[in-house]
PyMOL CGO cylinders between C-alpha atoms (Angstrom):
from pymol import cmd
from pymol.cgo import CYLINDER

trace = [
    CYLINDER, 0.00, 0.00, 0.00, 1.37, 3.43, -0.95, 0.3, 1, 1, 1, 1, 1, 1,
    CYLINDER, 1.37, 3.43, -0.95, 1.60, 6.11, 1.68, 0.3, 1, 1, 1, 1, 1, 1,
    CYLINDER, 1.60, 6.11, 1.68, -0.11, 9.40, 0.86, 0.3, 1, 1, 1, 1, 1, 1,
    CYLINDER, -0.11, 9.40, 0.86, 1.91, 12.51, 0.19, 0.3, 1, 1, 1, 1, 1, 1,
    CYLINDER, 1.91, 12.51, 0.19, 3.48, 14.09, 3.24, 0.3, 1, 1, 1, 1, 1, 1,
    CYLINDER, 3.48, 14.09, 3.24, 2.00, 17.48, 4.07, 0.3, 1, 1, 1, 1, 1, 1,
    CYLINDER, 2.00, 17.48, 4.07, 4.32, 20.24, 2.89, 0.3, 1, 1, 1, 1, 1, 1,
    CYLINDER, 4.32, 20.24, 2.89, 4.86, 23.67, 4.39, 0.3, 1, 1, 1, 1, 1, 1,
    CYLINDER, 4.86, 23.67, 4.39, 2.83, 25.60, 1.83, 0.3, 1, 1, 1, 1, 1, 1,
    CYLINDER, 2.83, 25.60, 1.83, 0.25, 26.20, 4.58, 0.3, 1, 1, 1, 1, 1, 1,
    CYLINDER, 0.25, 26.20, 4.58, 2.77, 28.70, 5.98, 0.3, 1, 1, 1, 1, 1, 1,
    CYLINDER, 2.77, 28.70, 5.98, 1.84, 30.94, 3.05, 0.3, 1, 1, 1, 1, 1, 1,
    CYLINDER, 1.84, 30.94, 3.05, -1.25, 31.76, 5.10, 0.3, 1, 1, 1, 1, 1, 1,
    CYLINDER, -1.25, 31.76, 5.10, 1.03, 33.61, 7.51, 0.3, 1, 1, 1, 1, 1, 1,
    CYLINDER, 1.03, 33.61, 7.51, 2.64, 35.36, 4.55, 0.3, 1, 1, 1, 1, 1, 1,
    CYLINDER, 2.64, 35.36, 4.55, -0.80, 36.48, 3.37, 0.3, 1, 1, 1, 1, 1, 1,
    CYLINDER, -0.80, 36.48, 3.37, -1.77, 37.85, 6.80, 0.3, 1, 1, 1, 1, 1, 1,
    CYLINDER, -1.77, 37.85, 6.80, 1.51, 39.75, 7.09, 0.3, 1, 1, 1, 1, 1, 1,
    CYLINDER, 1.51, 39.75, 7.09, 1.18, 41.06, 3.54, 0.3, 1, 1, 1, 1, 1, 1,
    CYLINDER, 1.18, 41.06, 3.54, -2.27, 42.45, 4.35, 0.3, 1, 1, 1, 1, 1, 1,
    CYLINDER, -2.27, 42.45, 4.35, -0.94, 43.97, 7.60, 0.3, 1, 1, 1, 1, 1, 1,
    CYLINDER, -0.94, 43.97, 7.60, 1.91, 45.58, 5.65, 0.3, 1, 1, 1, 1, 1, 1,
    CYLINDER, 1.91, 45.58, 5.65, -0.41, 47.08, 3.04, 0.3, 1, 1, 1, 1, 1, 1,
    CYLINDER, -0.41, 47.08, 3.04, -2.95, 48.32, 5.60, 0.3, 1, 1, 1, 1, 1, 1,
    CYLINDER, -2.95, 48.32, 5.60, -0.26, 50.05, 7.68, 0.3, 1, 1, 1, 1, 1, 1,
    CYLINDER, -0.26, 50.05, 7.68, 1.23, 51.63, 4.55, 0.3, 1, 1, 1, 1, 1, 1,
    CYLINDER, 1.23, 51.63, 4.55, -2.23, 52.83, 3.49, 0.3, 1, 1, 1, 1, 1, 1,
    CYLINDER, -2.23, 52.83, 3.49, -2.67, 54.43, 6.93, 0.3, 1, 1, 1, 1, 1, 1,
    CYLINDER, -2.67, 54.43, 6.93, 0.75, 56.07, 6.64, 0.3, 1, 1, 1, 1, 1, 1,
    CYLINDER, 0.75, 56.07, 6.64, 0.06, 57.42, 3.15, 0.3, 1, 1, 1, 1, 1, 1,
    CYLINDER, 0.06, 57.42, 3.15, -3.38, 58.76, 4.06, 0.3, 1, 1, 1, 1, 1, 1,
    CYLINDER, -3.38, 58.76, 4.06, -2.58, 60.16, 7.51, 0.3, 1, 1, 1, 1, 1, 1,
    CYLINDER, -2.58, 60.16, 7.51, 1.04, 61.35, 7.43, 0.3, 1, 1, 1, 1, 1, 1,
    CYLINDER, 1.04, 61.35, 7.43, 2.66, 64.26, 5.63, 0.3, 1, 1, 1, 1, 1, 1,
    CYLINDER, 2.66, 64.26, 5.63, 5.76, 63.39, 3.64, 0.3, 1, 1, 1, 1, 1, 1,
    CYLINDER, 5.76, 63.39, 3.64, 8.94, 63.83, 5.76, 0.3, 1, 1, 1, 1, 1, 1,
    CYLINDER, 8.94, 63.83, 5.76, 7.00, 65.42, 8.66, 0.3, 1, 1, 1, 1, 1, 1,
    CYLINDER, 7.00, 65.42, 8.66, 7.69, 63.39, 11.84, 0.3, 1, 1, 1, 1, 1, 1,
    CYLINDER, 7.69, 63.39, 11.84, 4.85, 62.65, 14.24, 0.3, 1, 1, 1, 1, 1, 1,
    CYLINDER, 4.85, 62.65, 14.24, 6.21, 61.63, 17.67, 0.3, 1, 1, 1, 1, 1, 1,
    CYLINDER, 6.21, 61.63, 17.67, 4.91, 58.32, 18.97, 0.3, 1, 1, 1, 1, 1, 1,
    CYLINDER, 4.91, 58.32, 18.97, 7.39, 57.67, 21.79, 0.3, 1, 1, 1, 1, 1, 1,
    CYLINDER, 7.39, 57.67, 21.79, 9.24, 60.93, 22.30, 0.3, 1, 1, 1, 1, 1, 1,
    CYLINDER, 9.24, 60.93, 22.30, 12.99, 60.56, 21.95, 0.3, 1, 1, 1, 1, 1, 1,
    CYLINDER, 12.99, 60.56, 21.95, 12.76, 57.11, 20.38, 0.3, 1, 1, 1, 1, 1, 1,
    CYLINDER, 12.76, 57.11, 20.38, 9.99, 56.59, 17.80, 0.3, 1, 1, 1, 1, 1, 1,
    CYLINDER, 9.99, 56.59, 17.80, 8.33, 58.80, 15.19, 0.3, 1, 1, 1, 1, 1, 1,
    CYLINDER, 8.33, 58.80, 15.19, 5.90, 58.05, 12.43, 0.3, 1, 1, 1, 1, 1, 1,
    CYLINDER, 5.90, 58.05, 12.43, 7.54, 59.63, 9.37, 0.3, 1, 1, 1, 1, 1, 1,
    CYLINDER, 7.54, 59.63, 9.37, 6.38, 59.05, 5.80, 0.3, 1, 1, 1, 1, 1, 1,
    CYLINDER, 6.38, 59.05, 5.80, 9.39, 58.40, 3.56, 0.3, 1, 1, 1, 1, 1, 1,
    CYLINDER, 9.39, 58.40, 3.56, 9.69, 57.23, -0.06, 0.3, 1, 1, 1, 1, 1, 1,
    CYLINDER, 9.69, 57.23, -0.06, 12.48, 54.70, -0.57, 0.3, 1, 1, 1, 1, 1, 1,
    CYLINDER, 12.48, 54.70, -0.57, 13.47, 54.37, -4.22, 0.3, 1, 1, 1, 1, 1, 1,
    CYLINDER, 13.47, 54.37, -4.22, 16.26, 51.90, -3.43, 0.3, 1, 1, 1, 1, 1, 1,
    CYLINDER, 16.26, 51.90, -3.43, 16.64, 48.81, -1.28, 0.3, 1, 1, 1, 1, 1, 1,
    CYLINDER, 16.64, 48.81, -1.28, 17.59, 48.44, 2.38, 0.3, 1, 1, 1, 1, 1, 1,
    CYLINDER, 17.59, 48.44, 2.38, 19.09, 51.63, 3.83, 0.3, 1, 1, 1, 1, 1, 1,
    CYLINDER, 19.09, 51.63, 3.83, 18.14, 53.37, 0.55, 0.3, 1, 1, 1, 1, 1, 1,
    CYLINDER, 18.14, 53.37, 0.55, 20.85, 51.41, -1.28, 0.3, 1, 1, 1, 1, 1, 1,
    CYLINDER, 20.85, 51.41, -1.28, 20.85, 52.53, -4.96, 0.3, 1, 1, 1, 1, 1, 1,
    CYLINDER, 20.85, 52.53, -4.96, 18.05, 55.03, -4.31, 0.3, 1, 1, 1, 1, 1, 1,
    CYLINDER, 18.05, 55.03, -4.31, 19.60, 57.54, -6.70, 0.3, 1, 1, 1, 1, 1, 1,
    CYLINDER, 19.60, 57.54, -6.70, 20.48, 55.05, -9.45, 0.3, 1, 1, 1, 1, 1, 1,
    CYLINDER, 20.48, 55.05, -9.45, 18.19, 56.60, -12.06, 0.3, 1, 1, 1, 1, 1, 1,
    CYLINDER, 18.19, 56.60, -12.06, 15.11, 54.34, -11.97, 0.3, 1, 1, 1, 1, 1, 1,
    CYLINDER, 15.11, 54.34, -11.97, 16.36, 50.98, -13.26, 0.3, 1, 1, 1, 1, 1, 1,
    CYLINDER, 16.36, 50.98, -13.26, 16.65, 49.76, -9.66, 0.3, 1, 1, 1, 1, 1, 1,
    CYLINDER, 16.65, 49.76, -9.66, 12.84, 49.79, -9.29, 0.3, 1, 1, 1, 1, 1, 1,
    CYLINDER, 12.84, 49.79, -9.29, 12.47, 46.94, -11.77, 0.3, 1, 1, 1, 1, 1, 1,
    CYLINDER, 12.47, 46.94, -11.77, 15.66, 45.20, -10.71, 0.3, 1, 1, 1, 1, 1, 1,
    CYLINDER, 15.66, 45.20, -10.71, 14.49, 44.95, -7.08, 0.3, 1, 1, 1, 1, 1, 1,
    CYLINDER, 14.49, 44.95, -7.08, 10.97, 44.00, -8.21, 0.3, 1, 1, 1, 1, 1, 1,
    CYLINDER, 10.97, 44.00, -8.21, 12.26, 41.10, -10.34, 0.3, 1, 1, 1, 1, 1, 1,
    CYLINDER, 12.26, 41.10, -10.34, 14.76, 40.07, -7.66, 0.3, 1, 1, 1, 1, 1, 1,
    CYLINDER, 14.76, 40.07, -7.66, 12.02, 39.95, -5.00, 0.3, 1, 1, 1, 1, 1, 1,
    CYLINDER, 12.02, 39.95, -5.00, 9.72, 37.94, -7.29, 0.3, 1, 1, 1, 1, 1, 1,
    CYLINDER, 9.72, 37.94, -7.29, 12.48, 35.44, -8.09, 0.3, 1, 1, 1, 1, 1, 1,
    CYLINDER, 12.48, 35.44, -8.09, 13.44, 35.04, -4.42, 0.3, 1, 1, 1, 1, 1, 1,
    CYLINDER, 13.44, 35.04, -4.42, 9.78, 34.64, -3.41, 0.3, 1, 1, 1, 1, 1, 1,
    CYLINDER, 9.78, 34.64, -3.41, 9.24, 32.02, -6.12, 0.3, 1, 1, 1, 1, 1, 1,
    CYLINDER, 9.24, 32.02, -6.12, 12.28, 30.04, -5.01, 0.3, 1, 1, 1, 1, 1, 1,
    CYLINDER, 12.28, 30.04, -5.01, 11.15, 30.18, -1.37, 0.3, 1, 1, 1, 1, 1, 1,
    CYLINDER, 11.15, 30.18, -1.37, 7.64, 29.01, -2.32, 0.3, 1, 1, 1, 1, 1, 1,
    CYLINDER, 7.64, 29.01, -2.32, 9.20, 26.07, -4.19, 0.3, 1, 1, 1, 1, 1, 1,
    CYLINDER, 9.20, 26.07, -4.19, 11.30, 25.26, -1.09, 0.3, 1, 1, 1, 1, 1, 1,
    CYLINDER, 11.30, 25.26, -1.09, 8.19, 25.46, 1.09, 0.3, 1, 1, 1, 1, 1, 1,
    CYLINDER, 8.19, 25.46, 1.09, 6.58, 22.88, -1.20, 0.3, 1, 1, 1, 1, 1, 1,
    CYLINDER, 6.58, 22.88, -1.20, 9.49, 20.53, -0.40, 0.3, 1, 1, 1, 1, 1, 1,
    CYLINDER, 9.49, 20.53, -0.40, 9.66, 21.34, 3.30, 0.3, 1, 1, 1, 1, 1, 1,
    CYLINDER, 9.66, 21.34, 3.30, 7.73, 19.21, 5.80, 0.3, 1, 1, 1, 1, 1, 1,
    CYLINDER, 7.73, 19.21, 5.80, 4.89, 21.22, 7.34, 0.3, 1, 1, 1, 1, 1, 1,
    CYLINDER, 4.89, 21.22, 7.34, 6.18, 20.62, 10.88, 0.3, 1, 1, 1, 1, 1, 1,
    CYLINDER, 6.18, 20.62, 10.88, 9.61, 22.08, 10.06, 0.3, 1, 1, 1, 1, 1, 1,
    CYLINDER, 9.61, 22.08, 10.06, 8.74, 25.54, 11.37, 0.3, 1, 1, 1, 1, 1, 1,
    CYLINDER, 8.74, 25.54, 11.37, 12.43, 26.49, 11.68, 0.3, 1, 1, 1, 1, 1, 1,
    CYLINDER, 12.43, 26.49, 11.68, 12.60, 26.53, 7.90, 0.3, 1, 1, 1, 1, 1, 1,
    CYLINDER, 12.60, 26.53, 7.90, 9.01, 27.47, 7.05, 0.3, 1, 1, 1, 1, 1, 1,
    CYLINDER, 9.01, 27.47, 7.05, 8.63, 30.48, 9.37, 0.3, 1, 1, 1, 1, 1, 1,
    CYLINDER, 8.63, 30.48, 9.37, 11.64, 32.43, 8.06, 0.3, 1, 1, 1, 1, 1, 1,
    CYLINDER, 11.64, 32.43, 8.06, 10.65, 31.62, 4.46, 0.3, 1, 1, 1, 1, 1, 1,
    CYLINDER, 10.65, 31.62, 4.46, 7.07, 32.82, 5.10, 0.3, 1, 1, 1, 1, 1, 1,
    CYLINDER, 7.07, 32.82, 5.10, 8.38, 36.06, 6.63, 0.3, 1, 1, 1, 1, 1, 1,
    CYLINDER, 8.38, 36.06, 6.63, 10.73, 36.81, 3.74, 0.3, 1, 1, 1, 1, 1, 1,
    CYLINDER, 10.73, 36.81, 3.74, 8.01, 36.05, 1.17, 0.3, 1, 1, 1, 1, 1, 1,
    CYLINDER, 8.01, 36.05, 1.17, 5.57, 38.42, 2.90, 0.3, 1, 1, 1, 1, 1, 1,
    CYLINDER, 5.57, 38.42, 2.90, 8.12, 41.20, 3.13, 0.3, 1, 1, 1, 1, 1, 1,
    CYLINDER, 8.12, 41.20, 3.13, 9.41, 40.82, -0.41, 0.3, 1, 1, 1, 1, 1, 1,
    CYLINDER, 9.41, 40.82, -0.41, 5.92, 40.83, -1.91, 0.3, 1, 1, 1, 1, 1, 1,
    CYLINDER, 5.92, 40.83, -1.91, 4.79, 43.74, 0.28, 0.3, 1, 1, 1, 1, 1, 1,
    CYLINDER, 4.79, 43.74, 0.28, 7.58, 45.89, -1.08, 0.3, 1, 1, 1, 1, 1, 1,
    CYLINDER, 7.58, 45.89, -1.08, 6.98, 44.63, -4.65, 0.3, 1, 1, 1, 1, 1, 1,
    CYLINDER, 6.98, 44.63, -4.65, 3.42, 45.91, -4.45, 0.3, 1, 1, 1, 1, 1, 1,
    CYLINDER, 3.42, 45.91, -4.45, 4.75, 49.36, -3.49, 0.3, 1, 1, 1, 1, 1, 1,
    CYLINDER, 4.75, 49.36, -3.49, 7.36, 49.41, -6.26, 0.3, 1, 1, 1, 1, 1, 1,
    CYLINDER, 7.36, 49.41, -6.26, 4.77, 48.51, -8.89, 0.3, 1, 1, 1, 1, 1, 1,
    CYLINDER, 4.77, 48.51, -8.89, 2.07, 50.78, -7.48, 0.3, 1, 1, 1, 1, 1, 1,
    CYLINDER, 2.07, 50.78, -7.48, 4.09, 53.88, -6.53, 0.3, 1, 1, 1, 1, 1, 1,
    CYLINDER, 4.09, 53.88, -6.53, 7.56, 53.44, -8.00, 0.3, 1, 1, 1, 1, 1, 1,
    CYLINDER, 7.56, 53.44, -8.00, 9.05, 53.43, -4.50, 0.3, 1, 1, 1, 1, 1, 1,
    CYLINDER, 9.05, 53.43, -4.50, 8.59, 51.66, -1.16, 0.3, 1, 1, 1, 1, 1, 1,
    CYLINDER, 8.59, 51.66, -1.16, 6.52, 53.39, 1.52, 0.3, 1, 1, 1, 1, 1, 1,
    CYLINDER, 6.52, 53.39, 1.52, 8.44, 53.56, 4.80, 0.3, 1, 1, 1, 1, 1, 1,
    CYLINDER, 8.44, 53.56, 4.80, 7.10, 55.17, 7.96, 0.3, 1, 1, 1, 1, 1, 1,
    CYLINDER, 7.10, 55.17, 7.96, 8.63, 53.71, 11.15, 0.3, 1, 1, 1, 1, 1, 1,
    CYLINDER, 8.63, 53.71, 11.15, 11.38, 56.08, 12.31, 0.3, 1, 1, 1, 1, 1, 1,
    CYLINDER, 11.38, 56.08, 12.31, 13.45, 54.92, 15.29, 0.3, 1, 1, 1, 1, 1, 1,
    CYLINDER, 13.45, 54.92, 15.29, 16.21, 56.95, 16.93, 0.3, 1, 1, 1, 1, 1, 1,
    CYLINDER, 16.21, 56.95, 16.93, 17.93, 57.51, 20.25, 0.3, 1, 1, 1, 1, 1, 1,
    CYLINDER, 17.93, 57.51, 20.25, 17.04, 61.08, 21.12, 0.3, 1, 1, 1, 1, 1, 1,
    CYLINDER, 17.04, 61.08, 21.12, 19.50, 61.25, 24.02, 0.3, 1, 1, 1, 1, 1, 1,
    CYLINDER, 19.50, 61.25, 24.02, 22.47, 60.71, 21.65, 0.3, 1, 1, 1, 1, 1, 1,
    CYLINDER, 22.47, 60.71, 21.65, 23.93, 62.41, 18.61, 0.3, 1, 1, 1, 1, 1, 1,
    CYLINDER, 23.93, 62.41, 18.61, 23.46, 59.21, 16.60, 0.3, 1, 1, 1, 1, 1, 1,
    CYLINDER, 23.46, 59.21, 16.60, 21.45, 59.58, 13.37, 0.3, 1, 1, 1, 1, 1, 1,
    CYLINDER, 21.45, 59.58, 13.37, 17.99, 58.11, 13.04, 0.3, 1, 1, 1, 1, 1, 1,
    CYLINDER, 17.99, 58.11, 13.04, 17.79, 54.48, 11.99, 0.3, 1, 1, 1, 1, 1, 1,
    CYLINDER, 17.79, 54.48, 11.99, 16.64, 54.31, 8.34, 0.3, 1, 1, 1, 1, 1, 1,
    CYLINDER, 16.64, 54.31, 8.34, 12.85, 54.42, 8.18, 0.3, 1, 1, 1, 1, 1, 1,
    CYLINDER, 12.85, 54.42, 8.18, 11.20, 51.06, 7.56, 0.3, 1, 1, 1, 1, 1, 1,
    CYLINDER, 11.20, 51.06, 7.56, 7.84, 49.28, 7.35, 0.3, 1, 1, 1, 1, 1, 1,
    CYLINDER, 7.84, 49.28, 7.35, 6.18, 45.97, 8.26, 0.3, 1, 1, 1, 1, 1, 1,
    CYLINDER, 6.18, 45.97, 8.26, 7.54, 44.30, 5.10, 0.3, 1, 1, 1, 1, 1, 1,
    CYLINDER, 7.54, 44.30, 5.10, 11.09, 45.32, 5.99, 0.3, 1, 1, 1, 1, 1, 1,
    CYLINDER, 11.09, 45.32, 5.99, 10.63, 43.95, 9.52, 0.3, 1, 1, 1, 1, 1, 1,
    CYLINDER, 10.63, 43.95, 9.52, 9.41, 40.65, 8.03, 0.3, 1, 1, 1, 1, 1, 1,
    CYLINDER, 9.41, 40.65, 8.03, 12.45, 40.40, 5.75, 0.3, 1, 1, 1, 1, 1, 1,
    CYLINDER, 12.45, 40.40, 5.75, 14.87, 41.16, 8.60, 0.3, 1, 1, 1, 1, 1, 1,
    CYLINDER, 14.87, 41.16, 8.60, 13.06, 38.78, 10.96, 0.3, 1, 1, 1, 1, 1, 1,
    CYLINDER, 13.06, 38.78, 10.96, 13.11, 36.04, 8.32, 0.3, 1, 1, 1, 1, 1, 1,
    CYLINDER, 13.11, 36.04, 8.32, 16.80, 36.56, 7.60, 0.3, 1, 1, 1, 1, 1, 1,
    CYLINDER, 16.80, 36.56, 7.60, 17.65, 36.47, 11.31, 0.3, 1, 1, 1, 1, 1, 1,
    CYLINDER, 17.65, 36.47, 11.31, 15.58, 33.31, 11.67, 0.3, 1, 1, 1, 1, 1, 1,
    CYLINDER, 15.58, 33.31, 11.67, 17.36, 31.64, 8.77, 0.3, 1, 1, 1, 1, 1, 1,
    CYLINDER, 17.36, 31.64, 8.77, 20.74, 32.39, 10.35, 0.3, 1, 1, 1, 1, 1, 1,
    CYLINDER, 20.74, 32.39, 10.35, 19.78, 31.47, 13.92, 0.3, 1, 1, 1, 1, 1, 1,
    CYLINDER, 19.78, 31.47, 13.92, 17.98, 28.28, 13.00, 0.3, 1, 1, 1, 1, 1, 1,
    CYLINDER, 17.98, 28.28, 13.00, 20.82, 27.18, 10.74, 0.3, 1, 1, 1, 1, 1, 1,
    CYLINDER, 20.82, 27.18, 10.74, 22.94, 26.66, 13.87, 0.3, 1, 1, 1, 1, 1, 1,
    CYLINDER, 22.94, 26.66, 13.87, 20.43, 24.23, 15.41, 0.3, 1, 1, 1, 1, 1, 1,
    CYLINDER, 20.43, 24.23, 15.41, 19.82, 20.76, 14.07, 0.3, 1, 1, 1, 1, 1, 1,
    CYLINDER, 19.82, 20.76, 14.07, 16.06, 20.08, 13.98, 0.3, 1, 1, 1, 1, 1, 1,
    CYLINDER, 16.06, 20.08, 13.98, 15.02, 17.32, 16.42, 0.3, 1, 1, 1, 1, 1, 1,
    CYLINDER, 15.02, 17.32, 16.42, 13.91, 14.99, 13.60, 0.3, 1, 1, 1, 1, 1, 1,
    CYLINDER, 13.91, 14.99, 13.60, 17.38, 15.13, 12.04, 0.3, 1, 1, 1, 1, 1, 1,
    CYLINDER, 17.38, 15.13, 12.04, 19.31, 14.41, 15.25, 0.3, 1, 1, 1, 1, 1, 1,
    CYLINDER, 19.31, 14.41, 15.25, 20.74, 10.94, 15.46, 0.3, 1, 1, 1, 1, 1, 1,
    CYLINDER, 20.74, 10.94, 15.46, 20.49, 10.33, 11.70, 0.3, 1, 1, 1, 1, 1, 1,
    CYLINDER, 20.49, 10.33, 11.70, 23.59, 10.26, 9.72, 0.3, 1, 1, 1, 1, 1, 1,
]
cmd.load_cgo(trace, "trace")
C-alpha cells in the first residue's frame, strides 16, 4: 500500500498572506494620515511616524540610481519569493524552523513589490532613533522590511540548530 503525500509547508503561506495584508494596511494608513517627511512623535525621543519614499533597497541602497533599480528589485524579489515558495513545497509542514523564516521573507518581499509597482518606491514610515544621543535616526522602515529582517535572522539562527527529527540520523 502506498503512503499518501506528506504534508508540505505551503500552509505557511497563510502567515505570509496575513503579514502582507498587515503591511499594506499600515502603509495605506501612513500614506493617508502622514505628511511626507514630517515626523509625528509616537514615543518621544525614540519613535516617530515619518512618511518616507524609498526608491532603493535596504538603507536606501541605490536610491539615486536613475530608476532601473525599481524593476531590478521587483524582479529580484519575485524570483526570491518564487524560489522560497518552491522550497516550502518541499519542506515538511512541521519544520517551522525553515518554514517560518521563508514565510516572513516572502511576505516582506511581496509587500515591497506591491509598493514598487504601485508607486515606483517603497513606503516607509517607522522612524526609530535615540534622542538622548547624537546618533542619526535608523533608516525608516515598514512591516515588510521587519518581516524580511526577521526572516533573515531566523534563517541564520535556525541554521545553527539541528532540527530534532534530524538528530541521530547520519
